[in-house]
N, C-alpha and C positions, 0 to 999 in steps of 0.2 A: 746573400750577395758574396760573402766571403767564400762560401762553398763553391759558387759558380766560378769565382776567380781562381780558387785552388784547382778546380777541375780543369779549367782552361790551361793552367800552368802545367798540370800533369800531361794533358794532351800535347802541349808544346814540347815538353821533354821527350815524349814518345814520337815526336815528329809528325803528329796528327794535326797539322796546322789548320785545315778547314774546321775541325772540331774545336780547336783552341779558339779560333776567331769567333765561331758561333757562340761558344760559352761566354766569352768576354763581351761580345755585343749584347747578349742577353743580360749580363751583369750591368753593363752600361745603361741599358734601358731601365732596369729596375732602380738603379742608383739615382738616375735622373728623375724618375717618378717620385722617389722618396726625398728628393733634394738633399741627398747625403753627399756633401762636398768631398769628404775624405774618400769615400768609395768611388765617386766619379773619377777623382784624380788617380786612385790606384788602378781602376779599370783602364783609364787612358794609358797609364804606364804599361800595363799588361798588353794592351793592343799594340803599343809601340814595339814591344818585344816580339810579339807575334809577327808583325809586318816586317821587322828586321830579319827574322828567321826566314820569312817568305820572300825576302829580297825585294819587297815593295818599299823602297826607301822613301818615296814621297809620303806615303801613308805613315810610315814609321816616324818620320820627321813631324808630320802633322799631329799625331797623337802624342808624341814625346813633348812637343811644345805645349800642347793642351795640359798634359800632366804637370809639367814644370810650372805653368801658370797656376794651376789648381793648388799644387803643394805650396807655392810661395805665399798664398793667401791663408794658409793654415798653420797654426803653431805646432812646434815639435815635429816637423817633417823633414829635418835636414838629411836624415838617412834616405828618405824617399827622393829628395831632391838630388842627392849625390848619385843614387842609382839611376835616376832619369838622365842626368848629365852623362853618365857612363854610356847609357844606351844611345843617346844623341851623339856622343863621341864616336861610337862604333858606326853609326849611320854616316857620319861625316867621312870617316875613314873608308867605308865601303864606296862612297861617292867620289873618293879621290881628293877630298879637301882636307889635307893633312894638317894644315895650319888651324882650321876650325876644330878638327878632331883633338889636336893637342890642347887647345884652349879649353874645350869642354871637359876633357879628362883631367886637366890641371885644376879646374874649378871644382870638379867632383872630389878630388883628393883634398883640396883645401877645406871643403865642407866637413870632411871626416876627421880633420886634425883637431 
């Protein structure tokens, strides 16, 4: 699972978004089959990042919210929660909702203090 998520991240960095999405959807499928809540949340975070880069803001929001919900149920995930809020803030900014973007980004900063 971790390898599939890493591979997807590398694809995203190389701007190979279809490959990134495929890798992260495969990781999501396996994480769900294993009922690994941490990996499900991490995969949702990665999918939110993929869709943000792909300018599919509705899907980025959907997966970002799923990741945030997943991380909030797990101990020791404040770094992941902050990263997810950052992604959601970028989604809000891209959609023109600057107030929500500021709120999400401020919450991410507060988690990291």
